VOMINU-508174 format. One record per atom (N, C-alpha, C, O): residue number from 1; residue in three letters; atom name; z, x, y. Coordinates in steps of 0.1 Angstrom, whole numbers, plus 5000, padded with zeros to 4 digits. Each point is the difference from the previous one (the first is absolute). Layout:
BEGIN
REC   n res atom    w    u    v
REC NUM ALA   CA    Z    X    Y
...
END
This chain:
BEGIN
REC   n res atom    w    u    v
REC   1 UNK    N 0616 1853 0311
REC   1 UNK   CA 4997 5014 5005
REC   1 UNK    C 5002 5009 4988
REC   1 UNK    O 5009 4999 4992
REC   2 UNK    N 4982 5010 5006
REC   2 UNK   CA 5001 5010 4989
REC   2 UNK    C 5000 4993 4987
REC   2 UNK    O 4991 4993 4997
REC   3 UNK    N 5019 5010 4995
REC   3 UNK   CA 5000 4995 4986
REC   3 UNK    C 5008 4988 4998
REC   3 UNK    O 5004 4996 4989
REC   4 UNK    N 4999 4997 5022
REC   4 UNK   CA 5008 4988 4999
REC   4 UNK    C 4992 4989 4993
REC   4 UNK    O 4988 4998 5003
REC   5 UNK    N 5018 4995 4987
REC   5 UNK   CA 4993 4989 4993
REC   5 UNK    C 4997 4989 5010
REC   5 UNK    O 5007 4997 5009
REC   6 UNK    N 4981 4996 4988
REC   6 UNK   CA 4997 4989 5009
REC   6 UNK    C 5007 4987 4995
REC   6 UNK    O 5004 4999 4989
REC   7 UNK    N 4999 4993 5021
REC   7 UNK   CA 5006 4987 4997
REC   7 UNK    C 4990 4990 4996
REC   7 UNK    O 4988 5002 5003
REC   8 UNK    N 5016 4987 4990
REC   8 UNK   CA 4990 4990 4996
REC   8 UNK    C 4995 4993 5013
REC   8 UNK    O 4988 4996 5000
REC   9 UNK    N 5020 5002 5010
REC   9 UNK   CA 4995 4994 5013
REC   9 UNK    C 5001 5011 5010
REC   9 UNK    O 5009 5008 5000
REC  10 UNK    N 4982 4992 5010
REC  10 UNK   CA 5001 5010 5010
REC  10 UNK    C 5003 4995 5014
REC  10 UNK    O 5001 5007 5010
REC  11 UNK    N 5001 4979 4991
REC  11 UNK   CA 5004 4994 5013
REC  11 UNK    C 5011 4991 4998
REC  11 UNK    O 5001 4992 4991
REC  12 UNK    N 5009 5009 5018
REC  12 UNK   CA 5012 4991 5000
REC  12 UNK    C 5003 4995 5014
REC  12 UNK    O 4998 5007 5010
REC  13 UNK    N 5007 4981 4991
REC  13 UNK   CA 5005 4995 5013
REC  13 UNK    C 5015 5001 4999
REC  13 UNK    O 5007 4995 4991
REC  14 UNK    N 4999 5011 5020
REC  14 UNK   CA 5014 5002 5001
REC  14 UNK    C 5005 4995 5013
REC  14 UNK    O 4993 5000 5010
REC  15 UNK    N 5019 4996 4991
REC  15 UNK   CA 5007 4996 5012
REC  15 UNK    C 5002 5013 5009
REC  15 UNK    O 5005 5010 4995
REC  16 UNK    N 4991 4989 5017
REC  16 UNK   CA 5000 5011 5009
REC  16 UNK    C 5015 5005 5003
REC  16 UNK    O 5002 5011 5005
REC  17 UNK    N 5007 4980 4993
REC  17 UNK   CA 5014 5003 5003
REC  17 UNK    C 5007 5009 4989
REC  17 UNK    O 5010 5006 5002
REC  18 UNK    N 4983 4995 4987
REC  18 UNK   CA 5005 5009 4989
REC  18 UNK    C 4999 5014 5003
REC  18 UNK    O 4992 5005 5008
REC  19 UNK    N 5016 5003 4986
REC  19 UNK   CA 5000 5015 5001
REC  19 UNK    C 4991 5006 4989
REC  19 UNK    O 4998 4994 4990
REC  20 UNK    N 4998 5018 5013
REC  20 UNK   CA 4991 5007 4991
REC  20 UNK    C 5006 5002 4986
REC  20 UNK    O 4994 5002 4990
REC  21 UNK    N 5020 4998 5010
REC  21 UNK   CA 5007 5002 4987
REC  21 UNK    C 4996 4989 4990
REC  21 UNK    O 5000 5003 4988
REC  22 UNK    N 4996 4985 5017
REC  22 UNK   CA 4996 4990 4991
REC  22 UNK    C 4987 5003 4993
REC  22 UNK    O 4998 4998 4988
REC  23 UNK    N 4993 5009 5019
REC  23 UNK   CA 4987 5004 4994
REC  23 UNK    C 5003 5011 4990
REC  23 UNK    O 4995 5000 4989
REC  24 UNK    N 5014 5009 5014
REC  24 UNK   CA 5004 5011 4991
REC  24 UNK    C 5006 4995 4987
REC  24 UNK    O 4997 5005 4989
REC  25 UNK    N 5012 4985 5013
REC  25 UNK   CA 5006 4994 4988
REC  25 UNK    C 4990 4994 4991
REC  25 UNK    O 5000 5001 4987
REC  26 UNK    N 4991 4991 5019
REC  26 UNK   CA 4989 4994 4992
REC  26 UNK    C 4992 5010 4993
REC  26 UNK    O 4997 4998 4988
REC  27 UNK    N 4999 5013 5018
REC  27 UNK   CA 4992 5010 4994
REC  27 UNK    C 5007 5007 4988
REC  27 UNK    O 4995 5002 4990
REC  28 UNK    N 5018 5001 5013
REC  28 UNK   CA 5008 5006 4989
REC  28 UNK    C 5001 4991 4988
REC  28 UNK    O 4999 5004 4988
REC  29 UNK    N 5003 4983 5014
REC  29 UNK   CA 5000 4990 4989
REC  29 UNK    C 4987 5000 4993
REC  29 UNK    O 5000 4999 4988
REC  30 UNK    N 4989 5001 5020
REC  30 UNK   CA 4987 4999 4994
REC  30 UNK    C 4995 5013 4993
REC  30 UNK    O 4994 4999 4989
REC  31 UNK    N 5010 5012 5016
REC  31 UNK   CA 4995 5013 4995
REC  31 UNK    C 5010 5006 4990
REC  31 UNK    O 4996 5009 4992
REC  32 UNK    N 5016 4987 5008
REC  32 UNK   CA 5011 5005 4991
REC  32 UNK    C 5011 5006 5008
REC  32 UNK    O 4998 5007 5010
REC  33 UNK    N 5014 4989 4987
REC  33 UNK   CA 5012 5005 5008
REC  33 UNK    C 5002 5015 5000
REC  33 UNK    O 5007 5005 5009
REC  34 UNK    N 4987 5002 4982
REC  34 UNK   CA 5002 5015 4999
REC  34 UNK    C 4990 5007 5009
REC  34 UNK    O 5001 5012 5002
REC  35 UNK    N 4990 4981 5005
REC  35 UNK   CA 4990 5006 5009
REC  35 UNK    C 5005 5001 5014
REC  35 UNK    O 5007 4991 5005
REC  36 UNK    N 4990 5020 5001
REC  36 UNK   CA 5002 5001 5015
REC  36 UNK    C 4988 4993 5007
REC  36 UNK    O 4989 5001 4995
REC  37 UNK    N 5014 4993 5016
REC  37 UNK   CA 4990 4993 5007
REC  37 UNK    C 5000 5005 5015
REC  37 UNK    O 5010 5000 5006
REC  38 UNK    N 4978 5005 4998
REC  38 UNK   CA 4998 5004 5014
REC  38 UNK    C 4991 4991 5007
REC  38 UNK    O 4989 4997 4995
REC  39 UNK    N 5014 4998 5017
REC  39 UNK   CA 4992 4990 5007
REC  39 UNK    C 4995 5006 5013
REC  39 UNK    O 5006 5008 5006
REC  40 UNK    N 4981 4989 4997
REC  40 UNK   CA 4994 5005 5012
REC  40 UNK    C 4992 4989 5007
REC  40 UNK    O 4995 4991 4994
REC  41 UNK    N 5005 5010 5020
REC  41 UNK   CA 4992 4991 5008
REC  41 UNK    C 4990 5009 5008
REC  41 UNK    O 5003 5012 5003
REC  42 UNK    N 4986 4982 5001
REC  42 UNK   CA 4990 5008 5007
REC  42 UNK    C 4995 5012 4993
REC  42 UNK    O 4998 4999 4988
REC  43 UNK    N 5001 5012 5019
REC  43 UNK   CA 4995 5012 4993
REC  43 UNK    C 5011 5010 4996
REC  43 UNK    O 4999 5012 5003
REC  44 UNK    N 5011 4982 4991
REC  44 UNK   CA 5010 5009 4995
REC  44 UNK    C 5014 4998 5006
REC  44 UNK    O 5009 5008 4996
REC  45 UNK    N 4993 4983 5013
REC  45 UNK   CA 5014 4998 5005
REC  45 UNK    C 5008 4994 4989
REC  45 UNK    O 4997 4990 4994
REC  46 UNK    N 5015 5016 5004
REC  46 UNK   CA 5009 4996 4989
REC  46 UNK    C 5012 4994 5007
REC  46 UNK    O 5010 5006 5003
REC  47 UNK    N 4990 4980 4998
REC  47 UNK   CA 5011 4993 5006
REC  47 UNK    C 5012 5000 4991
REC  47 UNK    O 4999 5002 4988
REC  48 UNK    N 5013 4997 5018
REC  48 UNK   CA 5012 4999 4993
REC  48 UNK    C 5002 4986 4994
REC  48 UNK    O 4994 4991 5005
REC  49 UNK    N 5015 5007 4985
REC  49 UNK   CA 5002 4988 4994
REC  49 UNK    C 5005 4989 5009
REC  49 UNK    O 4998 4988 4996
REC  50 UNK    N 5008 5015 5015
REC  50 UNK   CA 5006 4990 5008
REC  50 UNK    C 4990 4995 5011
REC  50 UNK    O 5004 4992 5008
REC  51 UNK    N 4984 5013 4992
REC  51 UNK   CA 4990 4995 5009
REC  51 UNK    C 4997 4985 4997
REC  51 UNK    O 4999 4996 4989
REC  52 UNK    N 5000 4996 5022
REC  52 UNK   CA 4997 4986 4998
REC  52 UNK    C 4984 4999 4999
REC  52 UNK    O 4993 5006 5008
REC  53 UNK    N 5003 4985 4983
REC  53 UNK   CA 4985 4999 4997
REC  53 UNK    C 4993 4996 5013
REC  53 UNK    O 4988 5004 5002
REC  54 UNK    N 5017 4987 5006
REC  54 UNK   CA 4993 4995 5012
REC  54 UNK    C 4998 5012 5010
REC  54 UNK    O 4989 5001 5006
REC  55 UNK    N 5021 5008 4995
REC  55 UNK   CA 4998 5011 5009
REC  55 UNK    C 4989 5009 4994
REC  55 UNK    O 4992 5005 5008
REC  56 UNK    N 5007 4998 4979
REC  56 UNK   CA 4990 5008 4995
REC  56 UNK    C 4986 4993 5002
REC  56 UNK    O 4990 5006 5003
REC  57 UNK    N 5010 4981 4995
REC  57 UNK   CA 4988 4992 5002
REC  57 UNK    C 4995 5002 5015
REC  57 UNK    O 4988 5002 5002
REC  58 UNK    N 5021 4996 5007
REC  58 UNK   CA 4997 5001 5014
REC  58 UNK    C 4994 5014 5004
REC  58 UNK    O 4992 5001 5009
REC  59 UNK    N 5012 5009 4984
REC  59 UNK   CA 4995 5014 5003
REC  59 UNK    C 4989 5005 4991
REC  59 UNK    O 4993 5009 5005
REC  60 UNK    N 5005 4986 4983
REC  60 UNK   CA 4991 5006 4991
REC  60 UNK    C 4990 4990 4994
REC  60 UNK    O 4992 5004 4992
REC  61 UNK    N 5008 4983 5012
REC  61 UNK   CA 4990 4991 4995
REC  61 UNK    C 4986 5003 5004
REC  61 UNK    O 4998 5005 5011
REC  62 UNK    N 4993 4992 4980
REC  62 UNK   CA 4986 5002 5003
REC  62 UNK    C 4993 4987 4995
REC  62 UNK    O 5002 4996 4988
REC  63 UNK    N 4991 4997 5021
REC  63 UNK   CA 4993 4988 4997
REC  63 UNK    C 5010 4989 4995
REC  63 UNK    O 4996 4992 4991
REC  64 UNK    N 5016 5008 5014
REC  64 UNK   CA 5009 4990 4996
REC  64 UNK    C 5008 5002 4987
REC  64 UNK    O 5006 4991 4995
REC  65 UNK    N 4993 5021 5000
REC  65 UNK   CA 5006 5003 4987
REC  65 UNK    C 5008 5013 5001
REC  65 UNK    O 4995 5010 5006
REC  66 UNK    N 5017 4991 4988
REC  66 UNK   CA 5007 5012 4999
REC  66 UNK    C 4998 5006 4986
REC  66 UNK    O 5003 4994 4990
REC  67 UNK    N 4992 5018 5010
REC  67 UNK   CA 4998 5007 4987
REC  67 UNK    C 5011 5010 4998
REC  67 UNK    O 5003 5008 5008
REC  68 UNK    N 5004 4990 4981
REC  68 UNK   CA 5011 5009 4996
REC  68 UNK    C 4995 5007 4987
REC  68 UNK    O 4998 4994 4990
REC  69 UNK    N 5000 5019 5011
REC  69 UNK   CA 4996 5008 4988
REC  69 UNK    C 5012 5004 4993
REC  69 UNK    O 5011 5002 5007
REC  70 UNK    N 4989 5000 4980
REC  70 UNK   CA 5011 5005 4993
REC  70 UNK    C 4996 5010 4990
REC  70 UNK    O 4988 5001 4996
REC  71 UNK    N 5021 5008 5001
REC  71 UNK   CA 4998 5010 4990
REC  71 UNK    C 5013 5003 4992
REC  71 UNK    O 5011 4996 5004
REC  72 UNK    N 4987 5011 4985
REC  72 UNK   CA 5012 5003 4992
REC  72 UNK    C 5003 5015 5002
REC  72 UNK    O 5010 5005 4994
REC  73 UNK    N 4982 5002 5014
REC  73 UNK   CA 5003 5013 5004
REC  73 UNK    C 4998 5001 5015
REC  73 UNK    O 4991 4992 5006
REC  74 UNK    N 5016 5016 5001
REC  74 UNK   CA 4998 5001 5015
REC  74 UNK    C 4986 5006 5003
REC  74 UNK    O 4997 5010 4994
REC  75 UNK    N 4996 4983 5014
REC  75 UNK   CA 4986 5004 5003
REC  75 UNK    C 4998 5004 5014
REC  75 UNK    O 4994 5011 5002
REC  76 UNK    N 5010 4981 5008
REC  76 UNK   CA 4998 5004 5014
REC  76 UNK    C 5014 5000 5007
REC  76 UNK    O 5010 4997 4994
REC  77 UNK    N 4990 5008 5018
REC  77 UNK   CA 5012 4999 5008
REC  77 UNK    C 5010 5011 4999
REC  77 UNK    O 5010 5000 5007
END
């Protein structure tokens, strides 16, 4: 989202029991620990770090995939 740098890979398989904080940690490690990371599902819903990925999938999946957008600046919500 916005000016966030792209990752080398754009699809990942994750265990649905994990919390969103795991995605946030991975992105901070990939983008740089000094970067703020904002995560979004759907058209701008900003879930909290304690959301379970399976719950997000159940509510926001499209065609069997959960898309989580990320940014280094707050964009929606």
